[in-house]
Phi, psi and omega in degrees: 000134180291159179299320179298316179296320179298319179297317180296314180298318180297317180294317179299316179297320179298319180293317178301313180298320179295314179296321176301319181292342178265009177098001178271078188284348185259003179281147179203159176292140176276148171288151176302136184235020173065230187293331183257052180303134181239025180101176186266336186233133177250161173119357173239096186305135177082003183232129174260132175245119176249124186252134181230140175222082183233154176296315185253135176282131178232063188304317182300311179295319181295320180290327174297316177299317179299316179302315179297316181295323178295320176296313180301324184269353186055040184273152177282327182205173180196167182210144171262120176257121182235138186297137174271124180304132175095357178220143174260359180283104183304327179298344178258358178287179182258148174235121182237136179211160174294152181301324180298325177290320177296318181295323177299320177297318177301313180299316181294334177277358177093015179259000000 
């Protein structure tokens, strides 16, 4: 396994473990699915989670990838979770999403 693949797997596992610790017991890493990628983590219906662990932030490319994955998954919303340099605490990492996805969350929360 390449070093890049190992970093990705490690970050995905960290996010799964963090979500499990918050009571999301059904989340798990997705198997690679080729052309019809549906995100990195399964178990939250209607939500695509794309996990990134890169030196450089490439938000535009990551959000384009997220859009494709949301279409593939027929998801209502999605988020790119990207590792914050210098911490392994997933709760301190970053979550980036398009404003339309954020607004949908606001509406569903009753705002």
